[in-house]
C-alpha positions as a Markdown table, in Angstrom:
| # | Residue | x | y | z |
|---|---|---|---|---|
| 1 | Met | 15.1 | -5.8 | -12.1 |
| 2 | Lys | 14.7 | -7.3 | -15.5 |
| 3 | Ile | 15.1 | -10.9 | -14.2 |
| 4 | Asn | 11.3 | -11.2 | -13.6 |
| 5 | Glu | 10.0 | -9.1 | -16.6 |
| 6 | Asn | 8.5 | -12.3 | -18.2 |
| 7 | Thr | 7.8 | -14.3 | -15.0 |
| 8 | Leu | 4.4 | -15.3 | -13.7 |
| 9 | Leu | 4.1 | -17.1 | -10.4 |
| 10 | Glu | 0.8 | -18.9 | -9.7 |
| 11 | Gly | 0.0 | -19.9 | -6.1 |
| 12 | His | -3.2 | -21.2 | -4.4 |
| 13 | Arg | -5.0 | -17.9 | -4.1 |
| 14 | Val | -2.8 | -15.4 | -5.9 |
| 15 | Val | -0.9 | -14.8 | -9.1 |
| 16 | Leu | 2.3 | -12.7 | -9.1 |
| 17 | Val | 3.1 | -10.8 | -12.3 |
| 18 | Pro | 5.7 | -8.2 | -13.2 |
| 19 | Tyr | 4.8 | -4.5 | -12.6 |
| 20 | Asn | 4.0 | -3.1 | -16.0 |
| 21 | Lys | 2.8 | 0.2 | -17.4 |
| 22 | His | -0.9 | -0.9 | -17.6 |
| 23 | His | -0.8 | -1.4 | -13.8 |
| 24 | Val | 0.3 | 2.1 | -13.0 |
| 25 | Val | -3.1 | 3.9 | -13.0 |
| 26 | Arg | -4.6 | 1.5 | -10.5 |
| 27 | Tyr | -1.5 | 1.6 | -8.4 |
| 28 | His | -1.6 | 5.4 | -8.4 |
| 29 | Glu | -5.2 | 5.3 | -7.2 |
| 30 | Trp | -4.2 | 3.1 | -4.3 |
| 31 | Met | -1.3 | 5.3 | -3.2 |
| 32 | Lys | -3.7 | 8.3 | -2.8 |
| 33 | Ser | -4.8 | 6.6 | 0.4 |
| 34 | Pro | -3.4 | 8.3 | 3.5 |
| 35 | Glu | -3.5 | 4.9 | 5.2 |
| 36 | Leu | -1.3 | 3.2 | 2.6 |
| 37 | Gln | 1.0 | 6.2 | 2.6 |
| 38 | Leu | 1.4 | 5.7 | 6.3 |
| 39 | Leu | 1.8 | 1.9 | 6.2 |
| 40 | Thr | 4.4 | 2.1 | 3.4 |
| 41 | Ala | 6.1 | 5.3 | 4.6 |
| 42 | Ser | 5.7 | 6.8 | 1.2 |
| 43 | Glu | 4.8 | 10.2 | -0.2 |
| 44 | Pro | 2.0 | 10.8 | -2.8 |
| 45 | Leu | 3.3 | 11.0 | -6.4 |
| 46 | Ser | 1.8 | 12.5 | -9.5 |
| 47 | Leu | 0.8 | 10.0 | -12.2 |
| 48 | Glu | 3.8 | 11.0 | -14.3 |
| 49 | Glu | 6.1 | 10.3 | -11.3 |
| 50 | Glu | 4.3 | 7.0 | -10.8 |
| 51 | Tyr | 5.1 | 6.0 | -14.4 |
| 52 | Asn | 8.8 | 7.0 | -13.8 |
| 53 | Met | 8.8 | 4.9 | -10.6 |
| 54 | Gln | 7.5 | 1.9 | -12.5 |
| 55 | Arg | 10.3 | 2.3 | -15.1 |
| 56 | Ser | 12.9 | 2.5 | -12.3 |
| 57 | Trp | 11.5 | -0.7 | -10.7 |
| 58 | Arg | 11.9 | -2.4 | -14.1 |
| 59 | Glu | 15.4 | -1.1 | -14.8 |
| 60 | Asp | 17.2 | -0.9 | -11.4 |
| 61 | Glu | 19.2 | -3.9 | -10.4 |
| 62 | Asp | 18.6 | -3.5 | -6.7 |
| 63 | Lys | 14.8 | -3.8 | -6.8 |
| 64 | Cys | 12.5 | -6.7 | -7.8 |
| 65 | Thr | 8.7 | -6.3 | -7.7 |
| 66 | Phe | 5.6 | -8.2 | -8.5 |
| 67 | Ile | 2.0 | -7.1 | -8.7 |
| 68 | Ile | -0.4 | -9.4 | -6.7 |
| 69 | Leu | -3.5 | -10.6 | -8.5 |
| 70 | Asp | -6.6 | -12.3 | -7.1 |
| 71 | Lys | -6.2 | -15.8 | -8.8 |
| 72 | Gln | -10.0 | -16.4 | -8.9 |
| 73 | Arg | -10.7 | -13.2 | -10.7 |
| 74 | Trp | -7.6 | -13.6 | -12.9 |
| 75 | Met | -8.9 | -17.0 | -14.0 |
| 76 | Asp | -11.9 | -15.1 | -15.5 |
| 77 | Ser | -10.5 | -14.1 | -18.9 |
| 78 | Ser | -13.3 | -11.5 | -19.3 |
| 79 | Leu | -11.6 | -9.4 | -16.7 |
| 80 | Glu | -8.7 | -7.1 | -17.5 |
| 81 | Glu | -5.5 | -7.8 | -15.4 |
| 82 | Glu | -5.8 | -4.4 | -13.7 |
| 83 | Gln | -9.3 | -5.5 | -12.4 |
| 84 | Cys | -7.6 | -8.4 | -10.5 |
| 85 | Met | -5.0 | -6.3 | -8.7 |
| 86 | Val | -4.7 | -6.7 | -4.9 |
| 87 | Gly | -1.4 | -5.2 | -4.0 |
| 88 | Asp | 2.3 | -5.7 | -4.6 |
| 89 | Val | 5.4 | -7.4 | -3.1 |
| 90 | Asn | 9.0 | -6.1 | -3.4 |
| 91 | Ile | 12.6 | -7.1 | -2.7 |
| 92 | Phe | 15.2 | -4.5 | -2.2 |
| 93 | Leu | 19.0 | -5.3 | -2.3 |
| 94 | Thr | 19.7 | -2.7 | 0.3 |
| 95 | Asp | 23.4 | -3.3 | 1.1 |
| 96 | Pro | 25.9 | -3.1 | -1.9 |
| 97 | Thr | 28.5 | -4.9 | 0.2 |
| 98 | Asp | 26.1 | -7.8 | 1.0 |
| 99 | Ser | 24.4 | -9.3 | -2.0 |
| 100 | Leu | 22.8 | -12.0 | 0.1 |
| 101 | Leu | 20.7 | -9.5 | 2.2 |
| 102 | Ala | 17.3 | -8.4 | 0.9 |
| 103 | Glu | 14.6 | -6.3 | 2.4 |
| 104 | Leu | 11.1 | -7.6 | 1.9 |
| 105 | Glu | 7.9 | -5.5 | 1.6 |
| 106 | Val | 4.3 | -6.7 | 1.1 |
| 107 | Met | 1.3 | -4.4 | 0.5 |
| 108 | Ile | -2.2 | -5.7 | 0.4 |
| 109 | Ala | -3.8 | -2.5 | -1.0 |
| 110 | Glu | -7.4 | -3.7 | -1.3 |
| 111 | Pro | -8.9 | -3.7 | 2.3 |
| 112 | Ser | -11.3 | -6.5 | 1.5 |
| 113 | Tyr | -8.3 | -8.9 | 1.0 |
| 114 | Arg | -6.6 | -8.2 | 4.3 |
| 115 | Gly | -6.7 | -10.6 | 7.2 |
| 116 | Lys | -7.3 | -13.6 | 4.9 |
| 117 | Gly | -3.8 | -15.1 | 4.8 |
| 118 | Ile | -2.9 | -13.7 | 1.4 |
| 119 | Gly | 0.0 | -11.7 | 2.8 |
| 120 | Lys | 1.5 | -14.8 | 4.2 |
| 121 | Glu | 1.2 | -16.7 | 0.9 |
| 122 | Val | 2.6 | -13.8 | -1.1 |
| 123 | Thr | 5.5 | -13.4 | 1.4 |
| 124 | Gln | 6.5 | -17.1 | 1.2 |
| 125 | Met | 6.2 | -17.0 | -2.6 |
| 126 | Met | 8.5 | -14.0 | -2.8 |
| 127 | Met | 11.0 | -15.5 | -0.3 |
| 128 | Ser | 11.1 | -18.7 | -2.4 |
| 129 | Tyr | 11.7 | -16.7 | -5.5 |
| 130 | Gly | 14.4 | -14.5 | -3.9 |
| 131 | Met | 16.1 | -17.5 | -2.5 |
| 132 | Ser | 16.1 | -19.6 | -5.6 |
| 133 | Lys | 16.5 | -17.0 | -8.3 |
| 134 | Leu | 18.5 | -14.2 | -6.6 |
| 135 | Gly | 20.5 | -16.2 | -4.1 |
| 136 | Ile | 19.2 | -14.4 | -1.1 |
| 137 | Gly | 20.6 | -15.7 | 2.2 |
| 138 | Lys | 18.9 | -13.3 | 4.7 |
| 139 | Phe | 15.6 | -11.6 | 4.6 |
| 140 | Gln | 14.8 | -8.4 | 6.5 |
| 141 | Ala | 11.5 | -6.6 | 7.0 |
| 142 | Lys | 11.0 | -3.1 | 8.4 |
| 143 | Ile | 7.5 | -2.6 | 9.7 |
| 144 | Gly | 5.8 | 0.4 | 11.4 |
| 145 | Leu | 5.2 | -0.3 | 15.1 |
| 146 | Asp | 1.5 | 0.4 | 14.6 |
| 147 | Asn | 1.2 | -2.4 | 12.0 |
| 148 | Gln | 0.8 | -5.2 | 14.5 |
| 149 | Val | -0.9 | -7.5 | 12.0 |
| 150 | Ser | 2.2 | -7.5 | 9.7 |
| 151 | Ile | 4.6 | -7.9 | 12.6 |
| 152 | Ala | 2.7 | -10.9 | 13.8 |
| 153 | Met | 2.6 | -12.4 | 10.3 |
| 154 | Phe | 6.4 | -12.2 | 9.9 |
| 155 | Lys | 7.0 | -13.6 | 13.3 |
| 156 | Lys | 4.8 | -16.6 | 12.4 |
| 157 | Leu | 7.2 | -17.1 | 9.5 |
| 158 | Leu | 10.0 | -17.3 | 12.0 |
| 159 | Phe | 11.4 | -13.8 | 11.5 |
| 160 | Gln | 13.1 | -12.5 | 14.7 |
| 161 | Glu | 13.0 | -9.0 | 16.0 |
| 162 | Val | 16.5 | -7.5 | 15.8 |
| 163 | Ser | 15.9 | -3.8 | 16.5 |
| 164 | Val | 13.3 | -1.0 | 17.2 |
| 165 | Cys | 13.8 | 2.5 | 15.9 |
| 166 | Lys | 11.8 | 4.9 | 17.9 |
| 167 | Val | 12.6 | 7.8 | 15.6 |
| 168 | Phe | 11.1 | 6.2 | 12.6 |
| 169 | Lys | 8.6 | 4.2 | 14.7 |
| 170 | Glu | 9.5 | 0.9 | 13.1 |
| 171 | Val | 10.7 | -2.6 | 14.0 |
| 172 | Thr | 13.3 | -4.6 | 12.0 |
| 173 | Leu | 12.8 | -8.3 | 11.8 |
| 174 | Glu | 15.2 | -10.8 | 10.1 |
| 175 | Leu | 15.3 | -14.4 | 9.0 |
| 176 | Met | 18.5 | -16.3 | 8.0 |
| 177 | Val | 18.0 | -18.8 | 5.2 |
| 178 | Asp | 19.7 | -21.8 | 6.8 |
| 179 | Lys | 19.2 | -25.4 | 5.6 |
| 180 | Ser | 16.0 | -26.0 | 7.6 |
| 181 | Val | 14.4 | -22.7 | 6.4 |
| 182 | Arg | 15.3 | -23.5 | 2.8 |
| 183 | Val | 13.9 | -27.1 | 3.0 |
| 184 | Lys | 10.7 | -26.0 | 4.6 |
| 185 | Leu | 10.2 | -23.1 | 2.2 |
| 186 | Leu | 10.8 | -25.3 | -0.8 |
| 187 | Glu | 8.3 | -27.8 | 0.5 |
| 188 | Asp | 5.6 | -25.3 | 1.4 |
| 189 | Met | 6.0 | -23.6 | -2.1 |
| 190 | Ala | 6.2 | -26.8 | -4.2 |
| 191 | His | 2.8 | -26.1 | -5.6 |
| 192 | Val | 3.8 | -22.7 | -7.0 |
| 193 | Lys | 3.9 | -22.8 | -10.8 |
| 194 | Glu | 6.3 | -20.5 | -12.8 |
| 195 | Lys | 5.0 | -19.6 | -16.2 |
| 196 | Asn | 5.9 | -17.4 | -19.2 |
| 197 | Tyr | 4.0 | -14.1 | -18.5 |
| 198 | Arg | 3.7 | -12.9 | -22.1 |
| 199 | Gln | 2.4 | -16.3 | -23.3 |
| 200 | Thr | -0.1 | -16.5 | -20.5 |
| 201 | Cys | -1.4 | -13.0 | -21.3 |
| 202 | Ser | -1.7 | -13.9 | -24.9 |
| 203 | Asn | -3.7 | -17.0 | -24.0 |
| 204 | Arg | -6.1 | -14.9 | -21.9 |
| 205 | Arg | -6.6 | -12.4 | -24.7 |
| 206 | Glu | -7.4 | -15.3 | -27.1 |
| 207 | Leu | -10.0 | -16.7 | -24.6 |
| 208 | Arg | -11.5 | -13.2 | -24.3 |
| 209 | Ser | -11.9 | -12.8 | -28.1 |
| 210 | Gln | -13.7 | -16.2 | -28.5 |
């Protein structure tokens, strides 16, 4: 989606930025990992295919993605943005007949950042963005049965298990965005700052050159 091509979201520990060409090489290195291929149910791509995928994420109207950055490292203007990358978070509009439904995916690619609550913060930030900017009314997550950590995280966020597919070895969880969910999510994410991505990048470059 182009809706977030100039959007930066700053949370407590992470910064979400649009997925751009300069992120692709690092992302491609991540996806060589058999573990991440298994967790994301994805096939390895060539670097050229990865660049094509990045372009499709930017252009397609049924996908919205952000790259997750370590905020503490990102605050250090001497570091390139790619050096701060932790993972990514995506929203898929999976049902053309239901624009309110979105599938949510979070990948913490760097092992050292797992198990520290970052996935929860990122998920809530993306849900708040999807609810406020895209009008999402129901979130869905499809998670491999072996990924008990992610299943537990989504259940803590009040997602309910709706089905289990033994063929694909995954569980589907859903959360309806009713009034109580909306109010709590907006309260919990009130600290998140939305900024102009290009301007922020320009400011970091100016600091680096000083």
